[in-house]
C-alpha positions as CSV (number, residue, x, y, z in Angstrom):
1,M,-99.3,-53.2,-22.4
2,N,-98.1,-56.5,-23.7
3,S,-99.9,-59.8,-23.0
4,F,-99.7,-63.4,-24.4
5,I,-102.2,-64.0,-27.1
6,R,-102.5,-67.2,-28.9
7,V,-105.2,-67.9,-31.8
8,D,-106.1,-71.3,-31.7
9,D,-107.8,-73.5,-34.5
10,R,-111.2,-72.1,-34.3
11,G,-110.0,-68.7,-34.4
12,L,-110.2,-67.9,-30.7
13,Q,-107.7,-66.0,-29.0
14,S,-106.5,-67.2,-25.5
15,L,-103.8,-67.1,-23.2
16,P,-102.0,-70.7,-22.3
17,L,-104.1,-71.5,-19.5
18,A,-107.6,-69.9,-20.8
19,G,-110.2,-72.3,-19.6
20,V,-108.9,-73.5,-16.4
21,K,-110.5,-72.7,-13.3
22,V,-108.9,-72.0,-9.9
23,I,-110.4,-71.9,-6.7
24,E,-108.0,-70.2,-4.2
25,F,-108.2,-70.4,-0.5
26,T,-105.1,-68.3,0.4
27,H,-103.9,-65.7,2.1
28,M,-100.5,-63.7,2.7
29,V,-97.9,-64.8,0.1
30,M,-97.0,-68.0,-0.8
31,G,-100.6,-69.2,-1.6
32,P,-101.5,-66.2,-3.7
33,A,-98.1,-66.4,-5.5
34,V,-99.4,-69.7,-6.8
35,G,-102.8,-67.9,-8.2
36,L,-100.9,-65.1,-9.5
37,I,-98.8,-67.3,-11.7
38,L,-101.9,-69.2,-13.0
39,A,-103.8,-66.2,-13.6
40,D,-101.3,-64.0,-15.2
41,M,-101.2,-67.1,-18.0
42,G,-104.9,-66.9,-18.4
43,A,-106.3,-69.2,-15.5
44,N,-109.8,-67.9,-14.1
45,V,-108.9,-67.5,-10.5
46,I,-111.7,-67.0,-7.9
47,K,-110.2,-65.8,-4.8
48,L,-112.2,-66.8,-1.8
49,E,-112.1,-64.2,1.2
50,P,-113.7,-64.0,4.4
51,V,-116.8,-62.0,4.7
52,H,-114.9,-59.1,6.0
53,G,-112.1,-59.4,3.5
54,D,-108.6,-61.0,3.5
55,K,-106.6,-59.8,6.7
56,T,-103.7,-59.4,4.3
57,R,-105.5,-56.5,2.7
58,G,-104.8,-54.4,5.8
59,L,-101.1,-55.3,6.9
60,P,-98.8,-52.5,7.9
61,G,-95.3,-52.0,7.2
62,S,-93.6,-54.1,4.9
63,G,-96.8,-56.4,4.9
64,A,-98.7,-53.3,2.9
65,G,-97.3,-54.7,-0.5
66,Y,-98.5,-58.2,0.0
67,F,-101.8,-58.1,-1.3
68,P,-101.2,-55.9,-4.4
69,A,-98.1,-57.6,-5.8
70,Y,-99.8,-61.3,-5.8
71,N,-103.7,-60.8,-6.4
72,R,-104.0,-59.1,-9.8
73,N,-105.8,-60.8,-12.5
74,K,-108.1,-62.4,-9.9
75,R,-111.7,-62.1,-9.1
76,S,-113.0,-61.9,-5.4
77,L,-115.6,-63.7,-3.6
78,C,-116.2,-63.1,0.1
79,V,-117.9,-66.1,1.8
80,D,-118.4,-67.3,5.3
81,L,-116.8,-70.8,5.3
82,K,-118.0,-71.9,8.5
83,S,-121.9,-71.8,7.5
84,S,-123.8,-74.4,5.6
85,Q,-125.0,-72.1,2.8
86,G,-121.3,-70.5,2.5
87,K,-120.0,-74.1,2.6
88,A,-122.4,-75.3,-0.2
89,A,-121.6,-72.3,-2.5
90,V,-117.8,-73.1,-2.6
91,L,-118.6,-76.7,-2.9
92,R,-120.7,-75.9,-6.0
93,L,-117.7,-73.9,-7.4
94,V,-115.1,-76.7,-6.2
95,D,-117.1,-79.2,-8.3
96,G,-116.8,-77.0,-11.6
97,A,-113.3,-76.3,-10.9
98,D,-109.6,-77.8,-12.3
99,V,-107.9,-76.2,-9.5
100,L,-107.6,-75.7,-5.9
101,V,-104.8,-73.6,-4.1
102,E,-104.8,-73.4,-0.3
103,N,-101.9,-72.5,2.2
104,F,-103.6,-72.6,5.7
105,R,-102.3,-74.5,8.9
106,H,-101.9,-78.2,8.7
107,G,-105.6,-79.5,9.2
108,T,-107.4,-76.5,8.5
109,M,-109.1,-77.3,5.5
110,D,-110.0,-80.7,6.6
111,R,-111.7,-79.1,9.9
112,L,-113.5,-76.8,7.2
113,G,-114.8,-79.7,4.9
114,F,-112.4,-78.6,2.3
115,G,-109.9,-81.3,2.7
116,Y,-108.5,-83.0,-0.7
117,E,-110.1,-86.5,0.2
118,A,-113.6,-85.0,0.7
119,L,-113.1,-83.1,-2.5
120,R,-111.9,-85.7,-4.4
121,E,-114.9,-87.9,-3.9
122,R,-116.6,-84.9,-5.5
123,N,-114.3,-84.2,-8.4
124,K,-112.0,-86.7,-9.7
125,R,-110.5,-84.3,-12.0
126,L,-109.6,-81.8,-9.4
127,I,-105.9,-80.8,-8.8
128,Y,-105.7,-79.8,-5.1
129,C,-102.4,-77.8,-4.4
130,S,-101.4,-77.4,-0.9
131,E,-98.6,-74.8,0.3
132,K,-97.0,-75.8,3.4
133,G,-94.4,-75.1,5.6
134,F,-92.6,-78.7,5.0
135,L,-93.1,-81.6,3.1
136,A,-93.9,-85.4,4.8
137,G,-91.5,-86.0,7.7
138,P,-91.1,-85.1,11.7
139,Y,-91.8,-81.4,10.6
140,E,-94.7,-82.1,8.8
141,E,-97.3,-80.4,11.2
142,R,-95.1,-77.3,12.3
143,T,-96.0,-74.1,11.4
144,A,-93.6,-72.1,9.3
145,M,-93.3,-68.8,7.4
146,D,-90.7,-67.5,5.0
147,E,-88.3,-66.4,8.1
148,V,-88.6,-69.5,9.7
149,A,-87.6,-71.4,6.6
150,Q,-84.8,-69.1,5.8
151,M,-83.4,-69.5,9.3
152,M,-83.7,-73.2,9.6
153,G,-82.9,-74.0,6.0
154,G,-79.3,-72.5,5.7
155,L,-80.4,-69.2,3.7
156,A,-80.3,-66.7,6.7
157,Y,-77.1,-68.0,7.7
158,M,-75.6,-67.8,4.1
159,T,-76.8,-64.0,3.8
160,G,-75.6,-62.2,7.0
161,P,-71.9,-61.9,8.1
162,P,-70.6,-64.8,10.4
163,G,-72.7,-65.1,13.5
164,R,-75.5,-62.6,12.3
165,P,-77.9,-64.7,10.3
166,L,-80.3,-62.4,8.3
167,R,-83.2,-63.1,6.5
168,A,-83.3,-62.1,2.6
169,G,-84.7,-58.8,1.7
170,A,-87.8,-60.1,0.4
171,S,-90.2,-63.1,0.6
172,V,-88.0,-65.0,-1.7
173,I,-89.1,-68.6,-0.3
174,D,-92.8,-67.7,-0.4
175,V,-92.6,-67.0,-3.8
176,Q,-90.1,-69.7,-4.9
177,G,-92.5,-71.9,-2.9
178,G,-95.5,-70.6,-5.5
179,M,-93.5,-71.4,-8.2
180,F,-92.9,-74.9,-7.5
181,G,-96.7,-75.2,-6.5
182,A,-97.3,-73.5,-10.0
183,L,-94.9,-75.7,-11.4
184,G,-96.4,-79.2,-9.6
185,I,-100.0,-77.6,-11.1
186,L,-99.1,-77.5,-14.6
187,G,-97.5,-81.0,-14.4
188,A,-100.7,-82.3,-13.2
189,L,-102.4,-80.6,-15.6
190,L,-100.6,-82.4,-18.3
191,Q,-100.8,-85.7,-16.7
192,R,-104.6,-85.4,-16.3
193,K,-105.1,-85.4,-20.1
194,E,-103.5,-88.8,-19.9
195,T,-105.4,-90.3,-16.8
196,G,-108.1,-87.9,-16.7
197,E,-107.5,-87.7,-12.8
198,G,-106.6,-84.8,-10.7
199,Q,-103.9,-85.4,-7.9
200,K,-102.6,-83.6,-4.6
201,V,-99.5,-81.3,-5.4
202,I,-97.6,-80.4,-2.3
203,A,-94.9,-77.3,-2.3
204,S,-93.1,-76.0,0.8
205,L,-91.1,-73.5,2.4
206,F,-88.4,-75.5,4.0
207,E,-87.7,-78.0,1.1
208,S,-87.8,-74.7,-1.1
209,T,-85.0,-73.2,1.2
210,V,-82.9,-76.4,1.0
211,F,-82.9,-76.7,-2.8
212,L,-81.5,-73.3,-2.8
213,M,-78.8,-74.5,-0.4
214,G,-78.0,-77.4,-2.5
215,Q,-74.7,-75.3,-4.4
216,H,-73.4,-74.6,-0.8
217,M,-74.3,-78.4,0.3
218,A,-72.4,-79.7,-3.1
219,Q,-69.5,-77.4,-2.4
220,Y,-68.9,-79.2,1.1
221,A,-69.2,-82.5,-0.3
222,V,-66.5,-81.5,-2.9
223,T,-64.2,-79.7,-0.9
224,G,-64.8,-81.0,2.7
225,E,-65.1,-77.6,4.0
226,A,-68.5,-75.8,5.0
227,A,-69.3,-72.7,2.8
228,A,-68.6,-69.5,4.7
229,P,-71.5,-66.9,4.7
230,M,-71.3,-64.9,1.7
231,P,-70.1,-61.7,3.2
232,A,-67.1,-63.8,4.3
233,R,-67.1,-66.2,1.5
234,I,-63.7,-67.0,-0.2
235,S,-64.7,-66.0,-4.0
236,A,-63.9,-67.8,-7.0
237,W,-63.0,-64.7,-8.6
238,A,-60.8,-61.9,-7.9
239,I,-63.0,-59.0,-9.2
240,Y,-66.3,-59.7,-8.0
241,Q,-67.7,-57.2,-5.5
242,V,-68.9,-53.8,-5.1
243,F,-66.5,-50.7,-5.9
244,E,-66.6,-47.0,-4.9
245,T,-66.7,-44.5,-7.7
246,E,-65.0,-41.0,-7.7
247,D,-68.6,-39.7,-6.9
248,D,-69.0,-41.6,-3.7
249,D,-71.5,-43.9,-5.4
250,L,-71.2,-47.8,-5.8
251,V,-71.1,-50.3,-8.7
252,F,-70.9,-54.1,-8.7
253,V,-68.3,-55.6,-11.1
254,G,-68.0,-59.1,-11.8
255,I,-65.0,-60.7,-14.0
256,V,-65.6,-64.3,-14.2
257,S,-63.6,-65.5,-17.2
258,D,-60.2,-65.2,-18.9
259,K,-61.7,-63.1,-21.7
260,Q,-63.3,-60.7,-19.6
261,W,-60.2,-60.1,-18.0
262,E,-58.4,-59.3,-21.5
263,I,-61.3,-56.8,-22.2
264,L,-61.2,-55.2,-18.8
265,C,-57.5,-54.8,-19.2
266,D,-57.8,-53.3,-22.8
267,A,-61.1,-50.7,-21.8
268,F,-59.1,-49.6,-18.9
269,G,-55.6,-49.3,-20.4
270,L,-54.1,-51.7,-17.8
271,N,-51.3,-52.9,-20.2
272,E,-48.8,-54.0,-17.3
273,L,-51.6,-56.3,-15.5
274,A,-52.3,-57.9,-19.1
275,A,-48.7,-58.6,-19.4
276,D,-48.4,-60.1,-16.2
277,E,-48.5,-64.1,-16.8
278,S,-49.6,-64.7,-13.1
279,L,-53.0,-62.8,-13.7
280,A,-53.7,-64.6,-17.1
281,T,-55.8,-67.3,-15.7
282,N,-58.8,-67.2,-13.2
283,D,-56.7,-69.0,-10.5
284,G,-53.9,-66.9,-10.8
285,R,-55.9,-63.6,-10.2
286,A,-57.5,-65.5,-7.5
287,A,-54.2,-66.4,-5.7
288,E,-53.0,-62.7,-6.3
289,K,-56.2,-61.1,-5.2
290,D,-54.7,-59.3,-2.5
291,R,-52.1,-57.3,-4.9
292,L,-54.9,-57.2,-7.6
293,L,-57.7,-55.7,-5.9
294,P,-56.4,-52.5,-4.6
295,I,-55.2,-51.6,-8.0
296,I,-58.8,-52.2,-9.4
297,K,-60.1,-50.2,-6.7
298,R,-58.1,-47.4,-7.7
299,V,-58.9,-47.4,-11.2
300,F,-62.5,-47.9,-11.1
301,A,-62.5,-44.9,-8.2
302,S,-61.5,-42.6,-10.9
303,Y,-64.3,-42.6,-12.7
304,T,-68.0,-41.5,-11.6
305,K,-70.6,-44.3,-11.5
306,A,-72.1,-42.8,-14.8
307,E,-68.8,-43.1,-16.4
308,L,-67.7,-46.1,-15.2
309,M,-71.1,-48.0,-16.2
310,A,-70.9,-46.5,-19.9
311,K,-67.6,-47.8,-20.1
312,L,-68.4,-51.4,-18.7
313,D,-71.7,-51.4,-20.6
314,A,-69.6,-50.5,-24.0
315,S,-67.2,-53.3,-23.3
316,G,-69.9,-55.9,-22.7
317,L,-68.6,-56.5,-19.2
318,P,-70.9,-57.5,-15.9
319,F,-72.0,-54.8,-14.0
320,A,-74.8,-53.5,-11.6
321,P,-75.9,-50.3,-10.1
322,I,-77.0,-50.6,-6.7
323,T,-81.0,-50.1,-6.7
324,R,-83.4,-49.5,-4.2
325,P,-86.7,-51.1,-5.2
326,D,-88.6,-47.7,-5.4
327,E,-86.0,-46.6,-7.9
328,L,-87.3,-49.5,-10.2
329,F,-90.3,-47.9,-11.2
330,D,-88.1,-45.5,-13.3
331,D,-86.2,-48.2,-14.9
332,P,-85.9,-47.7,-18.7
333,H,-85.6,-51.4,-19.5
334,L,-88.5,-52.5,-17.4
335,N,-90.8,-49.8,-18.8
336,A,-89.7,-50.2,-22.4
337,G,-90.1,-54.2,-22.3
338,G,-93.6,-54.6,-20.3
339,G,-91.7,-55.5,-17.1
340,L,-94.0,-53.0,-15.5
341,L,-98.0,-53.1,-15.5
342,P,-100.0,-50.5,-14.4
343,F,-101.8,-50.8,-10.8
344,T,-104.3,-48.4,-8.8
345,V,-104.3,-49.0,-5.1
346,T,-107.6,-50.2,-3.8
347,D,-106.6,-50.6,-0.1
348,G,-104.7,-48.7,2.6
349,E,-104.3,-45.1,2.8
350,R,-103.2,-43.9,-0.9
351,K,-106.5,-45.4,-2.7
352,G,-107.0,-44.5,-6.2
353,Y,-103.4,-43.8,-6.5
354,E,-102.1,-45.0,-9.9
355,T,-98.5,-46.9,-10.0
356,K,-96.8,-49.8,-11.8
357,L,-96.0,-53.4,-10.5
358,P,-93.6,-56.1,-11.9
359,A,-95.1,-58.1,-14.5
360,L,-94.6,-62.2,-14.6
361,P,-90.8,-62.4,-15.3
362,L,-91.3,-64.7,-18.1
363,E,-91.7,-64.2,-22.2
364,M,-93.7,-66.7,-24.4
365,D,-93.6,-66.7,-28.4
366,G,-92.0,-62.9,-28.1
367,H,-94.7,-61.5,-25.7
368,R,-95.0,-60.8,-21.8
369,F,-98.1,-61.7,-19.9
370,G,-100.0,-58.4,-19.0
371,L,-103.1,-57.4,-17.0
372,R,-106.3,-58.7,-17.6
373,L,-108.0,-57.9,-14.4
374,P,-107.0,-55.3,-11.7
375,V,-106.4,-56.2,-7.8
376,P,-110.1,-56.7,-7.1
377,R,-111.6,-55.1,-4.0
378,A,-113.1,-57.5,-1.3
379,G,-116.2,-59.1,-2.7
380,E,-116.0,-57.1,-5.9
381,H,-117.0,-60.1,-7.9
382,S,-119.3,-62.0,-5.3
383,R,-122.4,-61.8,-7.4
384,E,-121.2,-62.6,-10.6
385,I,-119.2,-65.5,-9.5
386,L,-122.5,-67.2,-7.7
387,A,-124.5,-66.4,-11.0
388,E,-122.0,-68.3,-12.9
389,A,-122.2,-71.2,-10.2
390,G,-126.0,-71.5,-11.1
391,Y,-127.7,-69.0,-8.4
392,S,-130.6,-66.8,-9.3
393,K,-130.8,-63.2,-8.4
394,N,-132.9,-63.8,-5.6
395,E,-130.7,-66.4,-4.2
396,I,-127.8,-64.5,-4.2
397,E,-129.8,-61.5,-2.5
398,A,-130.6,-63.8,0.1
399,L,-127.0,-64.8,0.9
400,L,-126.1,-61.1,0.8
401,E,-128.9,-60.2,3.5
402,A,-128.1,-63.3,5.5
403,G,-124.3,-62.1,5.8
404,I,-123.1,-65.5,4.5
405,V,-121.7,-63.6,1.5
406,T,-120.4,-59.8,1.0
407,A,-120.1,-57.8,-2.1
408,E,-118.9,-54.1,-2.4
């Protein structure tokens, strides 16, 4: 297992964000994704959970993977935020924090006494990241979620066939919103070195979706024609789709340059097509797509999936098998390059089950970020976090006995 280790001037080993303390008031995906990125990069992330644990832990079906996917390398403190003693404990943590992350509904943090203005008065250096549905504007106080943003931001329209909007097959907007939140925090940390003060950072679902739609908006600006949904789009390339193989499997192939076209013709012995001047350029091939594509389909269909991929790989052409998420556990590239990190299920029916989950898709100085702490059990670190905040053993036990804090 690889992890990014750098030796500083004092000979100490540290991750890029070592020494950065983060308090995380989050649930579901968007907020935890921010904390995951920071935690993987070395930040000390304390995840605050209700006394009975984050409800995300118990989601069924497609939600069952939310908590384990976005909460490694964090410590868990279960505390009653509505009690005066619980609030006091959290405020003590915030006083010594560099970053706070929250993704609750508009106004919730203010009602709890943890709004930006209140905490800024206590800690001028605090960087306060709010993950919201919308940035400032008429929609600002609306409740949103990934699917809402995909629908109103144009992504669902572009993903499904005409008349059948379809959300993407993962929480892409939640995760992207988390990425932008983490990016804003990193910028704020850098700026704090100059100003000595923190600031508020807001990332949102809706605007994250619209950012993705920028290429389609630009297409309309350039051509005057609205972009068609991806299943019905007019592709810029003649060969850019999924093809059937001899053994009834599927492989995606994309030929996007004239050089790749030459390589394809040479690799598959397409001499007549290579000599056809009307197909020499990308524009020419796109214009002749109806004539060209059936020929390519027949050629590819004469190979098994393994044979076709081997030939394409040897030629250096873009291709991809159609892979299910559960098949990624055995991907040789991911397993060889530190792309999957060990994970033990701590919630749900398969407690104790050992598997792997994706690492941060980032490499620095030739190293991948790894696992320092497994996904925490609810309240697993309550005692040690409170002790670090200055609570005595007796004070901690009193909080536990009163039910203000819970620990496993």
